[in-house]
Each structure stands twice: as structure tokens, then as C-alpha cells.
VORO-800919 format. One record per residue (C-alpha): x, y, z negated. Coordinates in steps of 0.05 Angstrom, whole numbers, plus 5000, padded with zeros to 4 digits. Layout:
// VORO-800919
+------+------+------+
:    u :    v :    w :
+------+------+------+
:    X :    Y :    Z :
...
+------+------+------+
END
This chain:
// VORO-800919
+------+------+------+
:    u :    v :    w :
+------+------+------+
: 3986 : 4029 : 5812 :
: 3913 : 4014 : 5815 :
: 3880 : 3947 : 5813 :
: 3819 : 3916 : 5845 :
: 3747 : 3908 : 5821 :
: 3731 : 3869 : 5759 :
: 3670 : 3836 : 5731 :
: 3702 : 3829 : 5662 :
: 3707 : 3754 : 5670 :
: 3769 : 3713 : 5657 :
: 3781 : 3644 : 5687 :
: 3837 : 3622 : 5642 :
: 3791 : 3581 : 5597 :
: 3765 : 3510 : 5598 :
: 3824 : 3478 : 5562 :
: 3816 : 3426 : 5508 :
: 3887 : 3423 : 5482 :
: 3907 : 3490 : 5453 :
: 3849 : 3500 : 5405 :
: 3781 : 3531 : 5408 :
: 3789 : 3604 : 5389 :
: 3792 : 3663 : 5436 :
: 3859 : 3678 : 5467 :
: 3855 : 3752 : 5453 :
: 3826 : 3801 : 5502 :
: 3847 : 3764 : 5564 :
: 3800 : 3705 : 5557 :
: 3789 : 3641 : 5517 :
: 3825 : 3576 : 5512 :
: 3759 : 3541 : 5499 :
: 3750 : 3466 : 5488 :
: 3756 : 3422 : 5427 :
: 3768 : 3448 : 5356 :
: 3838 : 3456 : 5329 :
: 3837 : 3392 : 5286 :
: 3872 : 3327 : 5274 :
: 3915 : 3329 : 5337 :
: 3931 : 3402 : 5348 :
: 3955 : 3418 : 5419 :
: 3967 : 3345 : 5436 :
: 4005 : 3323 : 5497 :
: 3951 : 3327 : 5549 :
: 3961 : 3373 : 5609 :
: 3939 : 3445 : 5601 :
: 3876 : 3449 : 5643 :
: 3837 : 3389 : 5670 :
: 3869 : 3322 : 5680 :
: 3902 : 3309 : 5746 :
: 3918 : 3247 : 5785 :
: 3992 : 3263 : 5780 :
: 4004 : 3256 : 5855 :
: 4055 : 3307 : 5877 :
: 4027 : 3359 : 5925 :
: 3954 : 3347 : 5907 :
: 3911 : 3409 : 5911 :
: 3856 : 3427 : 5862 :
: 3785 : 3422 : 5887 :
: 3764 : 3474 : 5836 :
: 3794 : 3528 : 5880 :
: 3734 : 3520 : 5927 :
: 3685 : 3546 : 5877 :
: 3656 : 3616 : 5885 :
: 3649 : 3653 : 5819 :
: 3639 : 3723 : 5848 :
: 3576 : 3756 : 5822 :
: 3526 : 3780 : 5875 :
: 3535 : 3853 : 5894 :
: 3517 : 3902 : 5947 :
: 3552 : 3889 : 6013 :
: 3595 : 3951 : 6006 :
: 3622 : 3925 : 5940 :
: 3642 : 3855 : 5963 :
: 3716 : 3863 : 5979 :
: 3746 : 3793 : 5973 :
: 3680 : 3773 : 5942 :
: 3688 : 3699 : 5960 :
: 3754 : 3690 : 5924 :
: 3753 : 3648 : 5861 :
: 3795 : 3697 : 5821 :
: 3769 : 3758 : 5857 :
: 3739 : 3791 : 5796 :
: 3786 : 3771 : 5740 :
: 3831 : 3832 : 5738 :
: 3814 : 3897 : 5702 :
: 3813 : 3960 : 5744 :
: 3834 : 4032 : 5733 :
: 3820 : 4052 : 5804 :
: 3781 : 4117 : 5813 :
: 3747 : 4130 : 5879 :
: 3764 : 4196 : 5914 :
: 3719 : 4256 : 5900 :
: 3674 : 4287 : 5952 :
: 3724 : 4344 : 5959 :
: 3780 : 4294 : 5973 :
: 3738 : 4258 : 6025 :
: 3719 : 4324 : 6058 :
: 3792 : 4345 : 6061 :
: 3812 : 4279 : 6092 :
: 3757 : 4286 : 6144 :
: 3781 : 4356 : 6162 :
: 3853 : 4334 : 6168 :
: 3833 : 4276 : 6212 :
: 3794 : 4320 : 6259 :
: 3852 : 4370 : 6262 :
: 3901 : 4314 : 6279 :
: 3855 : 4290 : 6335 :
: 3851 : 4360 : 6365 :
: 3927 : 4365 : 6367 :
: 3946 : 4293 : 6386 :
: 3883 : 4267 : 6418 :
: 3850 : 4200 : 6404 :
: 3898 : 4145 : 6383 :
: 3897 : 4087 : 6432 :
: 3950 : 4041 : 6403 :
: 3936 : 3985 : 6354 :
: 3870 : 3956 : 6333 :
: 3811 : 3988 : 6297 :
: 3821 : 3994 : 6222 :
: 3757 : 3955 : 6204 :
: 3778 : 3897 : 6249 :
: 3847 : 3894 : 6216 :
: 3813 : 3893 : 6147 :
: 3766 : 3838 : 6168 :
: 3823 : 3797 : 6197 :
: 3858 : 3803 : 6130 :
: 3798 : 3772 : 6096 :
: 3773 : 3835 : 6060 :
: 3700 : 3827 : 6082 :
: 3658 : 3826 : 6145 :
: 3672 : 3881 : 6195 :
: 3607 : 3916 : 6178 :
: 3623 : 3917 : 6104 :
: 3693 : 3943 : 6120 :
: 3662 : 4000 : 6159 :
: 3620 : 4018 : 6098 :
: 3682 : 4017 : 6054 :
: 3718 : 4065 : 6101 :
: 3659 : 4113 : 6101 :
: 3657 : 4110 : 6025 :
: 3730 : 4133 : 6020 :
: 3757 : 4068 : 5993 :
: 3811 : 4057 : 6045 :
: 3881 : 4088 : 6054 :
: 3929 : 4079 : 6112 :
: 4002 : 4095 : 6097 :
: 3981 : 4135 : 6036 :
: 3929 : 4176 : 6073 :
: 3855 : 4171 : 6058 :
: 3812 : 4149 : 6117 :
: 3738 : 4166 : 6116 :
: 3718 : 4161 : 6189 :
: 3710 : 4102 : 6236 :
: 3753 : 4097 : 6298 :
: 3821 : 4098 : 6265 :
: 3871 : 4049 : 6295 :
: 3928 : 4014 : 6259 :
: 3987 : 3970 : 6275 :
: 3982 : 3910 : 6226 :
: 4057 : 3897 : 6233 :
: 4077 : 3967 : 6211 :
: 4021 : 4003 : 6175 :
: 4005 : 3996 : 6101 :
: 3931 : 3990 : 6085 :
: 3903 : 3997 : 6015 :
: 3831 : 3982 : 5994 :
: 3810 : 4008 : 5925 :
: 3883 : 4022 : 5912 :
: 3904 : 3950 : 5928 :
: 3952 : 3932 : 5984 :
: 3924 : 3887 : 6038 :
: 3969 : 3832 : 6062 :
: 3972 : 3836 : 6138 :
: 4030 : 3789 : 6154 :
: 3996 : 3721 : 6165 :
: 4064 : 3686 : 6165 :
: 4075 : 3700 : 6091 :
: 4047 : 3647 : 6044 :
: 4036 : 3649 : 5969 :
: 4024 : 3591 : 5922 :
: 4015 : 3580 : 5848 :
: 4038 : 3514 : 5818 :
: 4017 : 3488 : 5750 :
: 4084 : 3460 : 5731 :
: 4082 : 3399 : 5686 :
: 4132 : 3386 : 5630 :
: 4197 : 3352 : 5650 :
: 4199 : 3381 : 5721 :
: 4261 : 3420 : 5744 :
: 4252 : 3489 : 5774 :
: 4296 : 3472 : 5833 :
: 4289 : 3439 : 5901 :
: 4343 : 3387 : 5886 :
: 4371 : 3355 : 5823 :
: 4436 : 3314 : 5824 :
: 4412 : 3275 : 5763 :
: 4351 : 3251 : 5800 :
: 4299 : 3285 : 5755 :
: 4232 : 3308 : 5784 :
: 4235 : 3376 : 5817 :
: 4184 : 3424 : 5846 :
: 4206 : 3399 : 5915 :
: 4171 : 3333 : 5899 :
: 4105 : 3372 : 5898 :
: 4121 : 3419 : 5956 :
: 4152 : 3372 : 6006 :
: 4110 : 3393 : 6066 :
: 4105 : 3467 : 6049 :
: 4179 : 3474 : 6032 :
: 4204 : 3442 : 6096 :
: 4158 : 3483 : 6141 :
: 4159 : 3550 : 6104 :
: 4225 : 3549 : 6065 :
: 4193 : 3569 : 6000 :
: 4230 : 3594 : 5939 :
: 4203 : 3603 : 5868 :
: 4193 : 3670 : 5833 :
: 4232 : 3663 : 5768 :
: 4239 : 3598 : 5730 :
: 4208 : 3555 : 5677 :
: 4255 : 3511 : 5637 :
: 4252 : 3435 : 5638 :
: 4203 : 3429 : 5580 :
: 4159 : 3490 : 5595 :
: 4093 : 3483 : 5632 :
: 4046 : 3529 : 5669 :
: 4044 : 3583 : 5723 :
: 4100 : 3584 : 5775 :
: 4092 : 3626 : 5838 :
: 4125 : 3604 : 5902 :
: 4128 : 3643 : 5967 :
: 4167 : 3657 : 6031 :
: 4158 : 3732 : 6022 :
: 4227 : 3753 : 6000 :
: 4212 : 3826 : 5986 :
: 4153 : 3811 : 5940 :
: 4191 : 3756 : 5904 :
: 4251 : 3801 : 5891 :
: 4208 : 3857 : 5864 :
: 4168 : 3811 : 5818 :
: 4234 : 3789 : 5786 :
: 4265 : 3858 : 5782 :
: 4265 : 3888 : 5711 :
: 4245 : 3956 : 5739 :
: 4173 : 3934 : 5751 :
: 4162 : 3900 : 5683 :
: 4114 : 3848 : 5708 :
: 4080 : 3818 : 5646 :
: 4080 : 3743 : 5632 :
: 4034 : 3710 : 5581 :
: 4049 : 3646 : 5543 :
: 4014 : 3600 : 5494 :
: 4064 : 3578 : 5442 :
: 4058 : 3522 : 5392 :
: 4104 : 3531 : 5331 :
: 4108 : 3503 : 5261 :
: 4062 : 3540 : 5213 :
: 4046 : 3581 : 5176 :
: 4070 : 3645 : 5211 :
: 4079 : 3700 : 5159 :
: 4055 : 3770 : 5178 :
: 4126 : 3796 : 5168 :
: 4152 : 3750 : 5222 :
: 4099 : 3768 : 5273 :
: 4113 : 3842 : 5258 :
: 4186 : 3829 : 5268 :
: 4173 : 3800 : 5338 :
: 4130 : 3861 : 5355 :
: 4181 : 3911 : 5330 :
: 4241 : 3876 : 5361 :
: 4297 : 3827 : 5343 :
: 4369 : 3825 : 5364 :
: 4393 : 3765 : 5405 :
: 4462 : 3750 : 5433 :
: 4445 : 3787 : 5497 :
: 4411 : 3848 : 5465 :
: 4347 : 3871 : 5432 :
: 4279 : 3843 : 5453 :
: 4207 : 3850 : 5430 :
: 4140 : 3823 : 5452 :
: 4090 : 3868 : 5487 :
: 4033 : 3834 : 5451 :
: 4024 : 3777 : 5402 :
: 3960 : 3744 : 5378 :
: 3950 : 3685 : 5332 :
: 3899 : 3641 : 5367 :
: 3892 : 3581 : 5320 :
: 3923 : 3554 : 5257 :
: 3927 : 3490 : 5216 :
: 3970 : 3477 : 5154 :
: 4027 : 3451 : 5198 :
: 4018 : 3486 : 5266 :
: 4004 : 3554 : 5295 :
: 3984 : 3572 : 5366 :
: 4006 : 3641 : 5388 :
: 3992 : 3680 : 5452 :
: 4052 : 3721 : 5471 :
: 4059 : 3772 : 5527 :
: 4125 : 3802 : 5548 :
: 4156 : 3828 : 5612 :
: 4228 : 3805 : 5602 :
: 4255 : 3754 : 5651 :
: 4315 : 3732 : 5609 :
: 4332 : 3658 : 5607 :
: 4291 : 3618 : 5557 :
: 4271 : 3683 : 5523 :
: 4208 : 3658 : 5487 :
: 4243 : 3598 : 5458 :
: 4303 : 3640 : 5436 :
: 4259 : 3692 : 5402 :
: 4221 : 3641 : 5361 :
: 4286 : 3604 : 5344 :
: 4314 : 3670 : 5318 :
: 4256 : 3679 : 5269 :
: 4258 : 3607 : 5244 :
: 4198 : 3579 : 5282 :
: 4225 : 3535 : 5339 :
: 4177 : 3524 : 5397 :
: 4143 : 3456 : 5399 :
: 4104 : 3468 : 5463 :
: 4104 : 3525 : 5512 :
: 4056 : 3539 : 5570 :
: 4057 : 3601 : 5614 :
: 3985 : 3619 : 5628 :
: 3992 : 3683 : 5669 :
: 4041 : 3722 : 5712 :
: 4012 : 3791 : 5721 :
: 3941 : 3782 : 5748 :
: 3953 : 3709 : 5768 :
: 3920 : 3664 : 5717 :
: 3927 : 3590 : 5706 :
: 3852 : 3581 : 5692 :
: 3829 : 3509 : 5697 :
: 3878 : 3490 : 5752 :
: 3900 : 3418 : 5743 :
: 3970 : 3404 : 5720 :
: 4017 : 3385 : 5777 :
: 3972 : 3416 : 5831 :
: 3981 : 3473 : 5880 :
: 3933 : 3526 : 5903 :
: 3942 : 3583 : 5952 :
: 3937 : 3653 : 5922 :
: 3878 : 3693 : 5946 :
: 3885 : 3758 : 5984 :
: 3863 : 3798 : 5924 :
: 3913 : 3765 : 5877 :
: 3969 : 3779 : 5927 :
: 3944 : 3851 : 5933 :
: 3946 : 3860 : 5857 :
: 4017 : 3832 : 5854 :
: 4039 : 3880 : 5909 :
: 4006 : 3938 : 5873 :
: 4043 : 3921 : 5809 :
: 4111 : 3926 : 5844 :
: 4098 : 3988 : 5886 :
: 4086 : 3955 : 5954 :
+------+------+------+
END
């Protein structure tokens, strides 16, 4: 499934606690050198006030690079350019064929009168201004229910029709809400805990009661980082289904050194009590005589899988932070805060799971 436009920029950086070397091809962890106090106990990202439910002001910033109007789909979103793309625009032949099929359908069925104009539906979904949306339609960048649209005048029913821009699904249901929470350590991934420990409900009191949110997957009590919450049941179920192999990326602090043979073993696969498992990618980010920071990507959703893998090779996890779920990056979001996912991020998530 294709993904949206990219500027090659990654917003995961600006952290001062997990070392100062690049975190592989996906970005950098930035910040202070890996020295006397490796990793530390400070929150991943900038410091927060610690008040449950506080939202990050950094989400207001606009990092999209200036482009021509016709290129600025979701151009105002903070993370609008952080995801690589393999989308290829239709050829002139494909656009000509789509135009001919549209004209033939109008001759047979007449002009469609139901619904609203396609460019208005796109603008309402936050893609761009109506004028820019018209340019995108004429450029062959829009599909409705799998069919390429290259002429103005098409009408759609936002409640029924599926609209894709540059191969990315547009979210039309305004009742669905999507959030990413930077979960601190020692917070339970539940809405209620009989032992009285902090839960994610302490941070989502207003949103949970009004929207009935549920979390996509879990992070254990000691693990920090990206947790997606939504009231969109279909998307949540697909994101957790093994069929779609949604990748998750973690920064892992373990005792060092990490021999090459052990890292190769994790790449090739190890046998746990519930079957074989291997990482999709593993990079050593920073090292000291006593500690190693590793970036690990895998698509498995098994319980405590990262901790169990490193336990199995004799390097128990000392600190674990999930920094990405698919295209959704932690960036410099403050620990313990919530931000709404942008339309483009939601579109990329939908594209990953065939929606």
C-alpha cells in the first residue's frame, strides 16, 4: 500500500537521554553525549509538567517545507512529511483511460446528483484548500472506491465512499478520533487498576468518558513511549492483527558489550516458549563499557516480546522506550502528554492495514 509525500525529514530526534549517535536510517536521537550517566532516568523527549491530560504545545509547530500549491496535501501537519513514499502517480495513458471511462459512464447514467463534490469532501477532510484539491484531481492524484478520478464534477458520499489521495486513505468520519500518548514508566495500560496504580485513564479522563477510547496494543508497566488510542474499532483491530505486520520500533538499553554473534542471533531468530521470533532490524546506536543502546524494529505483538528476546540472549533490558508504531513517531512529544494524530498519519496507518 502506498504512502504519502516525504521530505526525508524525521521528527523523532531532540532527545538528551539515549545518547548522541544517529538512530539508523529513521532519524537521530540527538542530544548529549553517551557519557557518565548513560540513558539516565529523565523522560524520553522534553520534560513535562507531569499533569495528566496535558497536551504538548510543540504539536502547533509547522515544519512542512514550502511547495507548490498542488503539492501541499496536509502541508500544515507537523508530521506531514516524515514518512517515506513509494507512491507512483498514474501515467498519461492511465489518466486518459480514466477520463474516457468517466465520460462513457456519464453518457449512460447521466450526471450524478447525489452527494457532495469531491473537492469539497477533500477540503472538509483537511487535505488542502478546495482550489488545491481541484488541482490534485486534475493531476490524477485522487481515487474514489479504487477508480482514478481526473475530472472535476464528481460527487461522493463521505459516509460510504473511500477516497485516496496519493495512495493514502482520507478519513471522512469526523466522529472517529485518534490520539498518541507518550506513556511514562510505571503507568498501567488499562483504564482501571484494582491496586490503585496510575493508569492511562488518569491522562484521558475527559476523552475516555466522552469518546469511549481503547488502546491499540499494550506497553508493560515499565515500558515507555508511543501508545495509540482511538474509538475507531476497525482500524484498531487491524493494527493489532498479525496479518498486517505493522512495525514497531524501540530503543533498548541493555548491559554491554553486545557481541556480534548475539546481534546476529537476534536477526536470524531465537526460540522462545511460544515459538520462534526474530527482529526485522537491529542497530547499535551507542555504547559504553557497561551499557549498550540498541534500536530494534519488529512487527510481532506478542506479550513483552522485546524483553523476553533480550532475556533469552543474556542481556536483560534495563530501559525500554517505543519510539514508533508504523509511521507514527514519538518525536519530541513530552512524556505524559497527548496529541491528536494528523489526517496524514491516520491515512498512512489505514494504508498499512488495507483500508
